[in-house]
PDB file of the backbone (N, CA, C, O) and the ligand in Angstrom, with CONECT records:
HET     ZN  A 101       1
ATOM      1  N   UNK A   1     157.770  99.321  81.936  1.00  0.00           N
ATOM      2  CA  UNK A   1     158.642  99.868  80.899  1.00  0.00           C
ATOM      3  C   UNK A   1     158.901 101.350  81.179  1.00  0.00           C
ATOM      4  O   UNK A   1     157.964 102.111  81.423  1.00  0.00           O
ATOM      5  N   UNK A   2     160.155 101.750  81.145  1.00  0.00           N
ATOM      6  CA  UNK A   2     160.472 103.161  81.354  1.00  0.00           C
ATOM      7  C   UNK A   2     160.758 103.841  80.007  1.00  0.00           C
ATOM      8  O   UNK A   2     160.678 103.208  78.955  1.00  0.00           O
ATOM      9  N   UNK A   3     161.085 105.112  80.054  1.00  0.00           N
ATOM     10  CA  UNK A   3     161.285 105.874  78.814  1.00  0.00           C
ATOM     11  C   UNK A   3     162.406 105.263  77.976  1.00  0.00           C
ATOM     12  O   UNK A   3     162.292 105.142  76.756  1.00  0.00           O
ATOM     13  N   UNK A   4     163.488 104.880  78.648  1.00  0.00           N
ATOM     14  CA  UNK A   4     164.650 104.304  77.944  1.00  0.00           C
ATOM     15  C   UNK A   4     164.260 103.006  77.236  1.00  0.00           C
ATOM     16  O   UNK A   4     164.646 102.777  76.090  1.00  0.00           O
ATOM     17  N   UNK A   5     163.495 102.159  77.925  1.00  0.00           N
ATOM     18  CA  UNK A   5     163.066 100.895  77.314  1.00  0.00           C
ATOM     19  C   UNK A   5     162.127 101.162  76.128  1.00  0.00           C
ATOM     20  O   UNK A   5     162.199 100.482  75.104  1.00  0.00           O
ATOM     21  N   UNK A   6     161.264 102.142  76.279  1.00  0.00           N
ATOM     22  CA  UNK A   6     160.352 102.483  75.176  1.00  0.00           C
ATOM     23  C   UNK A   6     161.151 102.970  73.967  1.00  0.00           C
ATOM     24  O   UNK A   6     160.894 102.552  72.838  1.00  0.00           O
ATOM     25  N   UNK A   7     162.124 103.859  74.209  1.00  0.00           N
ATOM     26  CA  UNK A   7     162.937 104.366  73.103  1.00  0.00           C
ATOM     27  C   UNK A   7     163.699 103.226  72.433  1.00  0.00           C
ATOM     28  O   UNK A   7     163.801 103.181  71.207  1.00  0.00           O
ATOM     29  N   UNK A   8     164.232 102.306  73.236  1.00  0.00           N
ATOM     30  CA  UNK A   8     164.954 101.162  72.665  1.00  0.00           C
ATOM     31  C   UNK A   8     164.022 100.268  71.841  1.00  0.00           C
ATOM     32  O   UNK A   8     164.413  99.752  70.794  1.00  0.00           O
ATOM     33  N   UNK A   9     162.788 100.089  72.323  1.00  0.00           N
ATOM     34  CA  UNK A   9     161.816  99.297  71.569  1.00  0.00           C
ATOM     35  C   UNK A   9     161.527  99.964  70.219  1.00  0.00           C
ATOM     36  O   UNK A   9     161.461  99.298  69.186  1.00  0.00           O
ATOM     37  N   UNK A  10     161.355 101.296  70.247  1.00  0.00           N
ATOM     38  CA  UNK A  10     161.095 102.010  68.996  1.00  0.00           C
ATOM     39  C   UNK A  10     162.307 101.901  68.065  1.00  0.00           C
ATOM     40  O   UNK A  10     162.145 101.828  66.847  1.00  0.00           O
ATOM     41  N   UNK A  11     163.516 101.890  68.629  1.00  0.00           N
ATOM     42  CA  UNK A  11     164.720 101.726  67.805  1.00  0.00           C
ATOM     43  C   UNK A  11     164.698 100.367  67.124  1.00  0.00           C
ATOM     44  O   UNK A  11     164.963 100.256  65.926  1.00  0.00           O
ATOM     45  N   UNK A  12     164.376  99.317  67.910  1.00  0.00           N
ATOM     46  CA  UNK A  12     164.315  97.964  67.321  1.00  0.00           C
ATOM     47  C   UNK A  12     163.256  97.908  66.219  1.00  0.00           C
ATOM     48  O   UNK A  12     163.482  97.310  65.167  1.00  0.00           O
ATOM     49  N   UNK A  13     162.113  98.523  66.461  1.00  0.00           N
ATOM     50  CA  UNK A  13     161.011  98.440  65.499  1.00  0.00           C
ATOM     51  C   UNK A  13     161.261  99.279  64.241  1.00  0.00           C
ATOM     52  O   UNK A  13     160.963  98.832  63.133  1.00  0.00           O
ATOM     53  N   UNK A  14     161.800 100.477  64.401  1.00  0.00           N
ATOM     54  CA  UNK A  14     161.724 101.457  63.310  1.00  0.00           C
ATOM     55  C   UNK A  14     163.022 102.144  62.919  1.00  0.00           C
ATOM     56  O   UNK A  14     163.018 102.985  62.021  1.00  0.00           O
ATOM     57  N   UNK A  15     164.143 101.806  63.576  1.00  0.00           N
ATOM     58  CA  UNK A  15     165.329 102.634  63.333  1.00  0.00           C
ATOM     59  C   UNK A  15     165.774 102.639  61.876  1.00  0.00           C
ATOM     60  O   UNK A  15     166.213 103.670  61.366  1.00  0.00           O
ATOM     61  N   UNK A  16     165.664 101.481  61.192  1.00  0.00           N
ATOM     62  CA  UNK A  16     166.095 101.440  59.794  1.00  0.00           C
ATOM     63  C   UNK A  16     165.251 102.408  58.962  1.00  0.00           C
ATOM     64  O   UNK A  16     165.784 103.199  58.185  1.00  0.00           O
ATOM     65  N   UNK A  17     163.935 102.335  59.134  1.00  0.00           N
ATOM     66  CA  UNK A  17     163.045 103.234  58.378  1.00  0.00           C
ATOM     67  C   UNK A  17     163.250 104.692  58.811  1.00  0.00           C
ATOM     68  O   UNK A  17     163.294 105.595  57.976  1.00  0.00           O
ATOM     69  N   UNK A  18     163.376 104.912  60.135  1.00  0.00           N
ATOM     70  CA  UNK A  18     163.563 106.277  60.638  1.00  0.00           C
ATOM     71  C   UNK A  18     164.855 106.883  60.076  1.00  0.00           C
ATOM     72  O   UNK A  18     164.887 108.059  59.714  1.00  0.00           O
ATOM     73  N   UNK A  19     165.908 106.082  60.008  1.00  0.00           N
ATOM     74  CA  UNK A  19     167.188 106.569  59.490  1.00  0.00           C
ATOM     75  C   UNK A  19     167.072 106.966  58.023  1.00  0.00           C
ATOM     76  O   UNK A  19     167.621 107.981  57.595  1.00  0.00           O
ATOM     77  N   UNK A  20     166.344 106.143  57.256  1.00  0.00           N
ATOM     78  CA  UNK A  20     166.179 106.453  55.835  1.00  0.00           C
ATOM     79  C   UNK A  20     165.346 107.723  55.641  1.00  0.00           C
ATOM     80  O   UNK A  20     165.603 108.504  54.724  1.00  0.00           O
ATOM     81  N   UNK A  21     164.342 107.925  56.512  1.00  0.00           N
ATOM     82  CA  UNK A  21     163.484 109.110  56.435  1.00  0.00           C
ATOM     83  C   UNK A  21     164.263 110.357  56.842  1.00  0.00           C
ATOM     84  O   UNK A  21     164.076 111.434  56.276  1.00  0.00           O
ATOM     85  N   UNK A  22     165.141 110.193  57.834  1.00  0.00           N
ATOM     86  CA  UNK A  22     165.996 111.292  58.273  1.00  0.00           C
ATOM     87  C   UNK A  22     165.352 112.181  59.324  1.00  0.00           C
ATOM     88  O   UNK A  22     164.198 111.992  59.706  1.00  0.00           O
ATOM     89  N   UNK A  23     166.128 113.155  59.779  1.00  0.00           N
ATOM     90  CA  UNK A  23     165.699 114.036  60.868  1.00  0.00           C
ATOM     91  C   UNK A  23     164.509 114.895  60.440  1.00  0.00           C
ATOM     92  O   UNK A  23     163.502 114.943  61.146  1.00  0.00           O
ATOM     93  N   UNK A  24     164.610 115.573  59.293  1.00  0.00           N
ATOM     94  CA  UNK A  24     163.534 116.486  58.874  1.00  0.00           C
ATOM     95  C   UNK A  24     162.224 115.744  58.633  1.00  0.00           C
ATOM     96  O   UNK A  24     161.161 116.210  59.044  1.00  0.00           O
ATOM     97  N   UNK A  25     162.296 114.591  57.968  1.00  0.00           N
ATOM     98  CA  UNK A  25     161.095 113.821  57.693  1.00  0.00           C
ATOM     99  C   UNK A  25     160.459 113.298  58.973  1.00  0.00           C
ATOM    100  O   UNK A  25     159.235 113.289  59.105  1.00  0.00           O
ATOM    101  N   UNK A  26     161.280 112.866  59.907  1.00  0.00           N
ATOM    102  CA  UNK A  26     160.758 112.334  61.170  1.00  0.00           C
ATOM    103  C   UNK A  26     160.158 113.465  62.004  1.00  0.00           C
ATOM    104  O   UNK A  26     159.118 113.291  62.640  1.00  0.00           O
ATOM    105  N   UNK A  27     160.816 114.619  61.997  1.00  0.00           N
ATOM    106  CA  UNK A  27     160.271 115.792  62.691  1.00  0.00           C
ATOM    107  C   UNK A  27     158.910 116.175  62.095  1.00  0.00           C
ATOM    108  O   UNK A  27     157.974 116.504  62.825  1.00  0.00           O
ATOM    109  N   UNK A  28     158.814 116.129  60.783  1.00  0.00           N
ATOM    110  CA  UNK A  28     157.568 116.461  60.105  1.00  0.00           C
ATOM    111  C   UNK A  28     156.436 115.513  60.524  1.00  0.00           C
ATOM    112  O   UNK A  28     155.305 115.953  60.733  1.00  0.00           O
ATOM    113  N   UNK A  29     156.737 114.225  60.645  1.00  0.00           N
ATOM    114  CA  UNK A  29     155.734 113.264  61.110  1.00  0.00           C
ATOM    115  C   UNK A  29     155.306 113.571  62.537  1.00  0.00           C
ATOM    116  O   UNK A  29     154.122 113.510  62.868  1.00  0.00           O
ATOM    117  N   UNK A  30     156.285 113.904  63.381  1.00  0.00           N
ATOM    118  CA  UNK A  30     155.957 114.247  64.772  1.00  0.00           C
ATOM    119  C   UNK A  30     155.009 115.438  64.816  1.00  0.00           C
ATOM    120  O   UNK A  30     154.047 115.445  65.584  1.00  0.00           O
ATOM    121  N   UNK A  31     155.284 116.447  63.990  1.00  0.00           N
ATOM    122  CA  UNK A  31     154.434 117.636  63.993  1.00  0.00           C
ATOM    123  C   UNK A  31     153.027 117.311  63.473  1.00  0.00           C
ATOM    124  O   UNK A  31     152.042 117.867  63.960  1.00  0.00           O
ATOM    125  N   UNK A  32     152.933 116.411  62.485  1.00  0.00           N
ATOM    126  CA  UNK A  32     151.611 115.976  62.015  1.00  0.00           C
ATOM    127  C   UNK A  32     150.846 115.298  63.153  1.00  0.00           C
ATOM    128  O   UNK A  32     149.648 115.520  63.329  1.00  0.00           O
ATOM    129  N   UNK A  33     151.553 114.470  63.917  1.00  0.00           N
ATOM    130  CA  UNK A  33     150.878 113.771  65.025  1.00  0.00           C
ATOM    131  C   UNK A  33     150.482 114.748  66.130  1.00  0.00           C
ATOM    132  O   UNK A  33     149.450 114.564  66.775  1.00  0.00           O
ATOM    133  N   UNK A  34     151.288 115.783  66.354  1.00  0.00           N
ATOM    134  CA  UNK A  34     150.929 116.815  67.336  1.00  0.00           C
ATOM    135  C   UNK A  34     149.644 117.515  66.901  1.00  0.00           C
ATOM    136  O   UNK A  34     148.766 117.792  67.718  1.00  0.00           O
ATOM    137  N   UNK A  35     149.551 117.796  65.605  1.00  0.00           N
ATOM    138  CA  UNK A  35     148.350 118.442  65.067  1.00  0.00           C
ATOM    139  C   UNK A  35     147.132 117.539  65.269  1.00  0.00           C
ATOM    140  O   UNK A  35     146.059 118.008  65.648  1.00  0.00           O
ATOM    141  N   UNK A  36     147.306 116.247  65.013  1.00  0.00           N
ATOM    142  CA  UNK A  36     146.200 115.303  65.193  1.00  0.00           C
ATOM    143  C   UNK A  36     145.807 115.194  66.670  1.00  0.00           C
ATOM    144  O   UNK A  36     144.631 115.023  66.989  1.00  0.00           O
ATOM    145  N   UNK A  37     146.792 115.293  67.569  1.00  0.00           N
ATOM    146  CA  UNK A  37     146.480 115.294  69.007  1.00  0.00           C
ATOM    147  C   UNK A  37     145.630 116.519  69.348  1.00  0.00           C
ATOM    148  O   UNK A  37     144.662 116.419  70.103  1.00  0.00           O
ATOM    149  N   UNK A  38     145.990 117.657  68.797  1.00  0.00           N
ATOM    150  CA  UNK A  38     145.215 118.876  69.020  1.00  0.00           C
ATOM    151  C   UNK A  38     143.789 118.732  68.527  1.00  0.00           C
ATOM    152  O   UNK A  38     142.852 119.195  69.178  1.00  0.00           O
ATOM    153  N   UNK A  39     143.621 118.090  67.378  1.00  0.00           N
ATOM    154  CA  UNK A  39     142.281 117.878  66.827  1.00  0.00           C
ATOM    155  C   UNK A  39     141.471 116.934  67.716  1.00  0.00           C
ATOM    156  O   UNK A  39     140.276 117.142  67.928  1.00  0.00           O
ATOM    157  N   UNK A  40     142.130 115.895  68.232  1.00  0.00           N
ATOM    158  CA  UNK A  40     141.444 114.950  69.130  1.00  0.00           C
ATOM    159  C   UNK A  40     141.039 115.648  70.425  1.00  0.00           C
ATOM    160  O   UNK A  40     139.965 115.389  70.966  1.00  0.00           O
ATOM    161  N   UNK A  41     141.907 116.537  70.921  1.00  0.00           N
ATOM    162  CA  UNK A  41     141.577 117.301  72.135  1.00  0.00           C
ATOM    163  C   UNK A  41     140.392 118.223  71.867  1.00  0.00           C
ATOM    164  O   UNK A  41     139.480 118.328  72.687  1.00  0.00           O
ATOM    165  N   UNK A  42     140.411 118.891  70.709  1.00  0.00           N
ATOM    166  CA  UNK A  42     139.298 119.775  70.345  1.00  0.00           C
ATOM    167  C   UNK A  42     137.978 119.005  70.281  1.00  0.00           C
ATOM    168  O   UNK A  42     136.928 119.505  70.686  1.00  0.00           O
ATOM    169  N   UNK A  43     138.057 117.775  69.761  1.00  0.00           N
ATOM    170  CA  UNK A  43     136.857 116.952  69.612  1.00  0.00           C
ATOM    171  C   UNK A  43     136.463 116.283  70.930  1.00  0.00           C
ATOM    172  O   UNK A  43     135.384 115.700  71.038  1.00  0.00           O
ATOM    173  N   UNK A  44     137.344 116.369  71.931  1.00  0.00           N
ATOM    174  CA  UNK A  44     137.121 115.729  73.235  1.00  0.00           C
ATOM    175  C   UNK A  44     136.798 114.240  73.069  1.00  0.00           C
ATOM    176  O   UNK A  44     135.906 113.696  73.720  1.00  0.00           O
ATOM    177  N   UNK A  45     137.562 113.602  72.168  1.00  0.00           N
ATOM    178  CA  UNK A  45     137.375 112.188  71.846  1.00  0.00           C
ATOM    179  C   UNK A  45     138.438 111.385  72.596  1.00  0.00           C
ATOM    180  O   UNK A  45     139.590 111.312  72.170  1.00  0.00           O
ATOM    181  N   UNK A  46     138.036 110.787  73.718  1.00  0.00           N
ATOM    182  CA  UNK A  46     138.978 110.117  74.628  1.00  0.00           C
ATOM    183  C   UNK A  46     139.812 109.049  73.923  1.00  0.00           C
ATOM    184  O   UNK A  46     141.026 108.977  74.115  1.00  0.00           O
ATOM    185  N   UNK A  47     139.160 108.220  73.108  1.00  0.00           N
ATOM    186  CA  UNK A  47     139.880 107.146  72.419  1.00  0.00           C
ATOM    187  C   UNK A  47     140.894 107.730  71.428  1.00  0.00           C
ATOM    188  O   UNK A  47     142.031 107.266  71.340  1.00  0.00           O
ATOM    189  N   UNK A  48     140.461 108.756  70.685  1.00  0.00           N
ATOM    190  CA  UNK A  48     141.372 109.394  69.728  1.00  0.00           C
ATOM    191  C   UNK A  48     142.516 110.100  70.458  1.00  0.00           C
ATOM    192  O   UNK A  48     143.655 110.080  69.990  1.00  0.00           O
ATOM    193  N   UNK A  49     142.220 110.719  71.590  1.00  0.00           N
ATOM    194  CA  UNK A  49     143.263 111.398  72.372  1.00  0.00           C
ATOM    195  C   UNK A  49     144.335 110.397  72.791  1.00  0.00           C
ATOM    196  O   UNK A  49     145.528 110.665  72.646  1.00  0.00           O
ATOM    197  N   UNK A  50     143.911 109.241  73.312  1.00  0.00           N
ATOM    198  CA  UNK A  50     144.885 108.220  73.725  1.00  0.00           C
ATOM    199  C   UNK A  50     145.709 107.734  72.537  1.00  0.00           C
ATOM    200  O   UNK A  50     146.922 107.555  72.643  1.00  0.00           O
ATOM    201  N   UNK A  51     145.040 107.522  71.404  1.00  0.00           N
ATOM    202  CA  UNK A  51     145.741 107.086  70.190  1.00  0.00           C
ATOM    203  C   UNK A  51     146.785 108.105  69.752  1.00  0.00           C
ATOM    204  O   UNK A  51     147.904 107.746  69.386  1.00  0.00           O
ATOM    205  N   UNK A  52     146.411 109.368  69.793  1.00  0.00           N
ATOM    206  CA  UNK A  52     147.333 110.412  69.333  1.00  0.00           C
ATOM    207  C   UNK A  52     148.485 110.615  70.312  1.00  0.00           C
ATOM    208  O   UNK A  52     149.607 110.898  69.892  1.00  0.00           O
ATOM    209  N   UNK A  53     148.218 110.472  71.632  1.00  0.00           N
ATOM    210  CA  UNK A  53     149.329 110.510  72.589  1.00  0.00           C
ATOM    211  C   UNK A  53     150.335 109.398  72.272  1.00  0.00           C
ATOM    212  O   UNK A  53     151.546 109.609  72.333  1.00  0.00           O
ATOM    213  N   UNK A  54     149.815 108.210  71.932  1.00  0.00           N
ATOM    214  CA  UNK A  54     150.701 107.089  71.602  1.00  0.00           C
ATOM    215  C   UNK A  54     151.543 107.422  70.372  1.00  0.00           C
ATOM    216  O   UNK A  54     152.741 107.143  70.339  1.00  0.00           O
ATOM    217  N   UNK A  55     150.908 108.021  69.360  1.00  0.00           N
ATOM    218  CA  UNK A  55     151.646 108.382  68.142  1.00  0.00           C
ATOM    219  C   UNK A  55     152.687 109.461  68.432  1.00  0.00           C
ATOM    220  O   UNK A  55     153.803 109.403  67.915  1.00  0.00           O
ATOM    221  N   UNK A  56     152.330 110.439  69.252  1.00  0.00           N
ATOM    222  CA  UNK A  56     153.266 111.523  69.552  1.00  0.00           C
ATOM    223  C   UNK A  56     154.501 110.994  70.285  1.00  0.00           C
ATOM    224  O   UNK A  56     155.627 111.355  69.943  1.00  0.00           O
ATOM    225  N   UNK A  57     154.295 110.140  71.292  1.00  0.00           N
ATOM    226  CA  UNK A  57     155.463 109.652  72.030  1.00  0.00           C
ATOM    227  C   UNK A  57     156.287 108.704  71.155  1.00  0.00           C
ATOM    228  O   UNK A  57     157.509 108.642  71.288  1.00  0.00           O
ATOM    229  N   UNK A  58     155.617 107.961  70.257  1.00  0.00           N
ATOM    230  CA  UNK A  58     156.344 107.072  69.349  1.00  0.00           C
ATOM    231  C   UNK A  58     157.228 107.882  68.399  1.00  0.00           C
ATOM    232  O   UNK A  58     158.402 107.559  68.214  1.00  0.00           O
ATOM    233  N   UNK A  59     156.668 108.929  67.801  1.00  0.00           N
ATOM    234  CA  UNK A  59     157.443 109.744  66.865  1.00  0.00           C
ATOM    235  C   UNK A  59     158.496 110.570  67.583  1.00  0.00           C
ATOM    236  O   UNK A  59     159.560 110.834  67.022  1.00  0.00           O
ATOM    237  N   UNK A  60     158.217 110.983  68.816  1.00  0.00           N
ATOM    238  CA  UNK A  60     159.231 111.679  69.607  1.00  0.00           C
ATOM    239  C   UNK A  60     160.423 110.753  69.879  1.00  0.00           C
ATOM    240  O   UNK A  60     161.577 111.174  69.793  1.00  0.00           O
ATOM    241  N   UNK A  61     160.134 109.497  70.204  1.00  0.00           N
ATOM    242  CA  UNK A  61     161.207 108.519  70.431  1.00  0.00           C
ATOM    243  C   UNK A  61     161.970 108.263  69.130  1.00  0.00           C
ATOM    244  O   UNK A  61     163.194 108.140  69.147  1.00  0.00           O
ATOM    245  N   UNK A  62     161.255 108.182  68.003  1.00  0.00           N
ATOM    246  CA  UNK A  62     161.934 107.997  66.714  1.00  0.00           C
ATOM    247  C   UNK A  62     162.852 109.171  66.412  1.00  0.00           C
ATOM    248  O   UNK A  62     163.981 108.984  65.960  1.00  0.00           O
ATOM    249  N   UNK A  63     162.364 110.387  66.664  1.00  0.00           N
ATOM    250  CA  UNK A  63     163.189 111.576  66.413  1.00  0.00           C
ATOM    251  C   UNK A  63     164.413 111.580  67.332  1.00  0.00           C
ATOM    252  O   UNK A  63     165.510 111.946  66.909  1.00  0.00           O
ATOM    253  N   UNK A  64     164.222 111.177  68.574  1.00  0.00           N
ATOM    254  CA  UNK A  64     165.358 111.078  69.498  1.00  0.00           C
ATOM    255  C   UNK A  64     166.361 110.043  68.982  1.00  0.00           C
ATOM    256  O   UNK A  64     167.571 110.247  69.084  1.00  0.00           O
ATOM    257  N   UNK A  65     165.860 108.938  68.430  1.00  0.00           N
ATOM    258  CA  UNK A  65     166.766 107.908  67.899  1.00  0.00           C
ATOM    259  C   UNK A  65     167.581 108.419  66.714  1.00  0.00           C
ATOM    260  O   UNK A  65     168.788 108.186  66.646  1.00  0.00           O
ATOM    261  N   UNK A  66     166.937 109.107  65.789  1.00  0.00           N
ATOM    262  CA  UNK A  66     167.683 109.561  64.604  1.00  0.00           C
ATOM    263  C   UNK A  66     168.606 110.739  64.920  1.00  0.00           C
ATOM    264  O   UNK A  66     169.499 111.051  64.133  1.00  0.00           O
ATOM    265  N   UNK A  67     168.398 111.395  66.064  1.00  0.00           N
ATOM    266  CA  UNK A  67     169.295 112.487  66.459  1.00  0.00           C
ATOM    267  C   UNK A  67     170.265 112.044  67.564  1.00  0.00           C
ATOM    268  O   UNK A  67     171.004 112.862  68.112  1.00  0.00           O
ATOM    269  N   UNK A  68     170.255 110.742  67.884  1.00  0.00           N
ATOM    270  CA  UNK A  68     171.142 110.178  68.918  1.00  0.00           C
ATOM    271  C   UNK A  68     170.993 110.878  70.267  1.00  0.00           C
ATOM    272  O   UNK A  68     171.974 111.155  70.956  1.00  0.00           O
ATOM    273  N   UNK A  69     169.736 111.157  70.623  1.00  0.00           N
ATOM    274  CA  UNK A  69     169.451 111.747  71.935  1.00  0.00           C
ATOM    275  C   UNK A  69     168.854 110.666  72.832  1.00  0.00           C
ATOM    276  O   UNK A  69     167.931 109.955  72.434  1.00  0.00           O
ATOM    277  N   UNK A  70     169.387 110.553  74.038  1.00  0.00           N
ATOM    278  CA  UNK A  70     168.834 109.656  75.052  1.00  0.00           C
ATOM    279  C   UNK A  70     167.697 110.418  75.728  1.00  0.00           C
ATOM    280  O   UNK A  70     167.918 111.291  76.567  1.00  0.00           O
ATOM    281  N   UNK A  71     166.468 110.057  75.334  1.00  0.00           N
ATOM    282  CA  UNK A  71     165.288 110.807  75.762  1.00  0.00           C
ATOM    283  C   UNK A  71     165.145 110.830  77.287  1.00  0.00           C
ATOM    284  O   UNK A  71     164.873 111.878  77.871  1.00  0.00           O
ATOM    285  N   UNK A  72     165.326 109.694  77.915  1.00  0.00           N
ATOM    286  CA  UNK A  72     165.178 109.624  79.373  1.00  0.00           C
ATOM    287  C   UNK A  72     166.236 110.471  80.065  1.00  0.00           C
ATOM    288  O   UNK A  72     165.937 111.210  81.003  1.00  0.00           O
ATOM    289  N   UNK A  73     167.473 110.360  79.597  1.00  0.00           N
ATOM    290  CA  UNK A  73     168.558 111.138  80.203  1.00  0.00           C
ATOM    291  C   UNK A  73     168.304 112.632  80.034  1.00  0.00           C
ATOM    292  O   UNK A  73     168.462 113.408  80.976  1.00  0.00           O
ATOM    293  N   UNK A  74     167.905 113.029  78.816  1.00  0.00           N
ATOM    294  CA  UNK A  74     167.644 114.444  78.544  1.00  0.00           C
ATOM    295  C   UNK A  74     166.504 114.966  79.422  1.00  0.00           C
ATOM    296  O   UNK A  74     166.594 116.052  79.995  1.00  0.00           O
ATOM    297  N   UNK A  75     165.430 114.177  79.518  1.00  0.00           N
ATOM    298  CA  UNK A  75     164.266 114.617  80.297  1.00  0.00           C
ATOM    299  C   UNK A  75     164.603 114.734  81.777  1.00  0.00           C
ATOM    300  O   UNK A  75     164.245 115.711  82.435  1.00  0.00           O
ATOM    301  N   UNK A  76     165.299 113.720  82.290  1.00  0.00           N
ATOM    302  CA  UNK A  76     165.591 113.739  83.729  1.00  0.00           C
ATOM    303  C   UNK A  76     166.693 114.733  84.072  1.00  0.00           C
ATOM    304  O   UNK A  76     166.718 115.273  85.178  1.00  0.00           O
ATOM    305  N   UNK A  77     167.604 114.980  83.135  1.00  0.00           N
ATOM    306  CA  UNK A  77     168.620 116.019  83.380  1.00  0.00           C
ATOM    307  C   UNK A  77     167.950 117.374  83.573  1.00  0.00           C
ATOM    308  O   UNK A  77     168.374 118.177  84.404  1.00  0.00           O
ATOM    309  N   UNK A  78     166.890 117.619  82.791  1.00  0.00           N
ATOM    310  CA  UNK A  78     166.236 118.923  82.875  1.00  0.00           C
ATOM    311  C   UNK A  78     165.135 118.950  83.924  1.00  0.00           C
ATOM    312  O   UNK A  78     164.982 119.941  84.638  1.00  0.00           O
ATOM    313  N   UNK A  79     164.361 117.861  84.026  1.00  0.00           N
ATOM    314  CA  UNK A  79     163.183 117.837  84.909  1.00  0.00           C
ATOM    315  C   UNK A  79     163.326 116.780  86.005  1.00  0.00           C
ATOM    316  O   UNK A  79     162.353 116.105  86.340  1.00  0.00           O
ATOM    317  N   UNK A  80     164.498 116.633  86.552  1.00  0.00           N
ATOM    318  CA  UNK A  80     164.748 115.594  87.551  1.00  0.00           C
ATOM    319  C   UNK A  80     164.132 115.905  88.910  1.00  0.00           C
ATOM    320  O   UNK A  80     164.850 116.167  89.875  1.00  0.00           O
ATOM    321  N   UNK A  81     162.824 115.877  88.986  1.00  0.00           N
ATOM    322  CA  UNK A  81     162.142 116.008  90.274  1.00  0.00           C
ATOM    323  C   UNK A  81     161.856 117.427  90.712  1.00  0.00           C
ATOM    324  O   UNK A  81     161.254 117.650  91.763  1.00  0.00           O
ATOM    325  N   UNK A  82     162.291 118.401  89.899  1.00  0.00           N
ATOM    326  CA  UNK A  82     161.993 119.794  90.248  1.00  0.00           C
ATOM    327  C   UNK A  82     161.885 120.638  88.991  1.00  0.00           C
ATOM    328  O   UNK A  82     162.386 120.270  87.929  1.00  0.00           O
ATOM    329  N   UNK A  83     161.215 121.788  89.133  1.00  0.00           N
ATOM    330  CA  UNK A  83     161.074 122.708  88.018  1.00  0.00           C
ATOM    331  C   UNK A  83     162.456 123.269  87.657  1.00  0.00           C
ATOM    332  O   UNK A  83     163.182 123.732  88.537  1.00  0.00           O
ATOM    333  N   UNK A  84     162.830 123.229  86.347  1.00  0.00           N
ATOM    334  CA  UNK A  84     164.157 123.735  85.973  1.00  0.00           C
ATOM    335  C   UNK A  84     164.306 125.244  86.164  1.00  0.00           C
ATOM    336  O   UNK A  84     165.430 125.742  86.234  1.00  0.00           O
ATOM    337  N   UNK A  85     163.190 125.984  86.249  1.00  0.00           N
ATOM    338  CA  UNK A  85     163.287 127.442  86.415  1.00  0.00           C
ATOM    339  C   UNK A  85     163.385 127.841  87.877  1.00  0.00           C
ATOM    340  O   UNK A  85     164.324 128.532  88.273  1.00  0.00           O
ATOM    341  N   UNK A  86     162.409 127.405  88.692  1.00  0.00           N
ATOM    342  CA  UNK A  86     162.381 127.842  90.102  1.00  0.00           C
ATOM    343  C   UNK A  86     163.033 126.820  91.032  1.00  0.00           C
ATOM    344  O   UNK A  86     163.243 127.094  92.214  1.00  0.00           O
ATOM    345  N   UNK A  87     163.354 125.635  90.491  1.00  0.00           N
ATOM    346  CA  UNK A  87     163.998 124.559  91.248  1.00  0.00           C
ATOM    347  C   UNK A  87     163.159 124.066  92.425  1.00  0.00           C
ATOM    348  O   UNK A  87     163.693 123.542  93.403  1.00  0.00           O
ATOM    349  N   UNK A  88     161.839 124.239  92.319  1.00  0.00           N
ATOM    350  CA  UNK A  88     160.937 123.771  93.368  1.00  0.00           C
ATOM    351  C   UNK A  88     160.085 122.609  92.874  1.00  0.00           C
ATOM    352  O   UNK A  88     159.916 122.409  91.671  1.00  0.00           O
ATOM    353  N   UNK A  89     159.553 121.849  93.828  1.00  0.00           N
ATOM    354  CA  UNK A  89     158.583 120.795  93.535  1.00  0.00           C
ATOM    355  C   UNK A  89     157.518 120.805  94.625  1.00  0.00           C
ATOM    356  O   UNK A  89     157.820 120.497  95.777  1.00  0.00           O
ATOM    357  N   UNK A  90     156.271 121.155  94.283  1.00  0.00           N
ATOM    358  CA  UNK A  90     155.817 121.552  92.954  1.00  0.00           C
ATOM    359  C   UNK A  90     156.333 122.922  92.535  1.00  0.00           C
ATOM    360  O   UNK A  90     156.804 123.706  93.358  1.00  0.00           O
ATOM    361  N   UNK A  91     156.232 123.191  91.232  1.00  0.00           N
ATOM    362  CA  UNK A  91     156.688 124.459  90.664  1.00  0.00           C
ATOM    363  C   UNK A  91     156.006 125.654  91.362  1.00  0.00           C
ATOM    364  O   UNK A  91     154.806 125.646  91.635  1.00  0.00           O
ATOM    365  N   UNK A  92     156.820 126.666  91.632  1.00  0.00           N
ATOM    366  CA  UNK A  92     156.280 127.891  92.250  1.00  0.00           C
ATOM    367  C   UNK A  92     156.377 129.095  91.313  1.00  0.00           C
ATOM    368  O   UNK A  92     156.182 130.235  91.736  1.00  0.00           O
ATOM    369  N   UNK A  93     156.679 128.833  90.037  1.00  0.00           N
ATOM    370  CA  UNK A  93     156.751 129.936  89.058  1.00  0.00           C
ATOM    371  C   UNK A  93     155.382 130.603  88.937  1.00  0.00           C
ATOM    372  O   UNK A  93     154.355 129.925  88.994  1.00  0.00           O
ATOM    373  N   UNK A  94     155.360 131.924  88.771  1.00  0.00           N
ATOM    374  CA  UNK A  94     154.079 132.596  88.539  1.00  0.00           C
ATOM    375  C   UNK A  94     153.505 132.193  87.177  1.00  0.00           C
ATOM    376  O   UNK A  94     154.250 131.907  86.240  1.00  0.00           O
ATOM    377  N   UNK A  95     152.180 132.175  87.079  1.00  0.00           N
ATOM    378  CA  UNK A  95     151.515 131.861  85.810  1.00  0.00           C
ATOM    379  C   UNK A  95     151.861 132.876  84.756  1.00  0.00           C
ATOM    380  O   UNK A  95     151.393 132.774  83.623  1.00  0.00           O
TER     381      UNK A  95
HETATM  382 ZN    ZN A 101     158.847 126.642  88.428  1.00  0.00          ZN2+
END
């Protein structure tokens, strides 16, 4: 499954609910999940970290759906095999 297929799956599963919640509400959920990912990282809890990564990518796909953004296209347009700043792979930007 690629990013596009994942986003389409999330659309099939949740688009009606995501649409009713709207952009701001969906963004708010994504930010809550980001916070929970940070907490799982702080706790160094591998199972929780994996769970929170799943929630973050799910809510990111939902937000992309309600904003009509093609997540895979957007990601690959910007990060298509090279760093968008230095245009190298691997990135050669200074830290
Ligand atoms: Zn770079």
